[in-house]
C-alpha positions in Angstrom: 48.9 -11.8 -22.0 45.6 -13.5 -21.6 42.2 -12.0 -20.8 39.4 -10.2 -22.4 39.2 -6.5 -23.2 36.2 -4.4 -24.4 37.2 -1.2 -26.2 34.3 1.3 -26.3 35.0 4.4 -28.4 33.0 6.0 -31.2 36.1 6.9 -33.2 36.7 3.9 -35.5 40.4 4.8 -35.9 41.0 4.8 -32.1 39.1 1.5 -31.8 41.1 -0.1 -34.6 44.4 1.1 -33.2 43.8 0.0 -29.6 42.4 -3.4 -30.8 45.4 -4.0 -33.0 47.9 -3.1 -30.3 46.2 -5.2 -27.7 45.5 -8.2 -30.0 49.2 -8.6 -30.6 49.7 -9.0 -26.9 47.4 -12.0 -26.8 44.3 -10.5 -25.3 40.8 -11.4 -26.6 39.4 -8.1 -27.9 35.8 -6.9 -28.5 34.9 -3.4 -29.7 31.9 -1.2 -29.2 31.1 1.7 -31.4 28.9 3.6 -28.9 27.7 3.4 -25.3 24.7 1.3 -26.0 26.7 -1.3 -27.9 29.2 -1.3 -24.9 26.4 -1.9 -22.4 24.9 -4.7 -24.5 28.2 -6.5 -24.7 28.9 -6.0 -21.0 25.4 -7.6 -20.3 26.2 -10.5 -22.6 29.6 -11.6 -21.2 32.2 -10.7 -18.6 35.3 -8.7 -19.6 38.5 -8.4 -17.5 39.2 -4.8 -18.8 37.1 -2.1 -20.2 38.6 0.8 -22.2 35.9 3.5 -22.3 35.7 6.9 -24.0 33.5 9.4 -22.3 32.0 11.2 -25.3 29.9 8.6 -27.2 26.5 8.5 -28.8 23.3 6.7 -27.5 24.8 6.2 -24.0 27.6 8.4 -22.7 30.8 6.9 -21.2 29.6 7.9 -17.8 26.4 5.8 -18.3 28.5 2.9 -19.5 30.8 3.2 -16.4 27.8 3.3 -14.1 26.4 0.1 -15.7 29.9 -1.6 -15.7 30.4 -0.7 -12.0 27.0 -2.3 -11.1 28.0 -5.7 -12.5 28.7 -8.5 -10.0 32.3 -8.6 -11.4 33.0 -5.1 -12.8 35.8 -4.9 -15.3 38.9 -2.9 -14.3 38.5 0.2 -16.4 40.7 2.7 -18.3 38.9 5.9 -19.2 40.2 7.6 -22.3 39.0 11.1 -23.2 40.0 14.2 -25.0 38.4 16.4 -22.4 39.0 15.9 -18.7 38.1 18.9 -16.4 38.3 18.7 -12.6 34.6 18.0 -12.3 34.9 15.0 -14.6 37.9 13.7 -12.8 36.1 14.0 -9.5 33.1 12.1 -10.9 35.5 9.4 -12.2 37.2 9.1 -8.9 33.9 8.0 -7.3 33.5 5.0 -9.6 35.4 2.1 -8.1 35.9 0.1 -11.3 37.8 3.1 -12.9 41.5 2.3 -12.3 43.2 4.8 -14.8 42.2 7.9 -16.7 44.1 8.9 -19.8 43.7 12.2 -21.7 43.8 11.8 -25.5 46.2 11.8 -27.2 48.1 9.5 -24.8 51.4 7.5 -25.0 50.5 4.2 -26.5 53.3 2.3 -24.8 52.1 3.6 -21.4 48.6 2.5 -22.3 49.8 -0.9 -23.3 51.7 -1.3 -20.0 48.6 -0.2 -18.0 46.4 -2.8 -19.7 49.0 -5.5 -19.5 49.3 -4.8 -15.8 45.6 -4.9 -15.3 45.3 -8.2 -17.1 48.1 -9.7 -15.0 46.4 -8.7 -11.8 43.1 -10.2 -13.0 44.9 -13.4 -13.9 46.6 -13.6 -10.5 43.7 -12.8 -8.2 40.4 -14.4 -7.4 39.4 -11.8 -4.8 37.0 -8.9 -5.2 38.0 -5.7 -6.7 40.3 -3.8 -4.3 39.3 -0.4 -2.9 40.4 2.2 -5.5 43.2 4.6 -4.8 42.9 8.3 -5.3 43.1 9.8 -8.8 46.7 11.0 -9.4 46.7 14.8 -9.4 49.5 15.1 -12.0 49.5 11.8 -13.8 45.7 11.7 -14.5 45.3 8.1 -13.4 44.8 6.1 -10.2 48.0 5.0 -8.5 48.0 1.3 -8.2 48.2 -0.2 -4.8 50.0 -3.3 -6.2 53.3 -1.7 -7.2 55.0 1.0 -9.1 54.5 -0.5 -12.5 50.7 0.0 -12.7 48.3 -2.6 -11.6 
């Protein structure tokens, strides 16, 4: 797997675990310990994929997502959160760069498959970000338009 991933989560253990898993797959990994750090990194360089927690200090995950979505080339995004009520899911559905939403704790193999699929799509396309699909009612993530295996 090639590509770049920014992991934004205020939990050092979560950041380290996700970075370790993804780095073994060949992705270039950067980490952000809070929302402001994530926005600073997004402003400095493009990322193919953003992994973003919602509950972070200095800037919330929602603020990070708004800034990421406003970029000329927004990263495909996986939101990870321990708390996802219907209102939050509805708000996330309205953000085009958000491709998947996972409730913590989540299956790490499923997570790895999602990110790998997203990086494959980025590597194989030069077109603009496709229109997002509807947030899956039971699975908690957007259903990919590009096949049953995720993105």
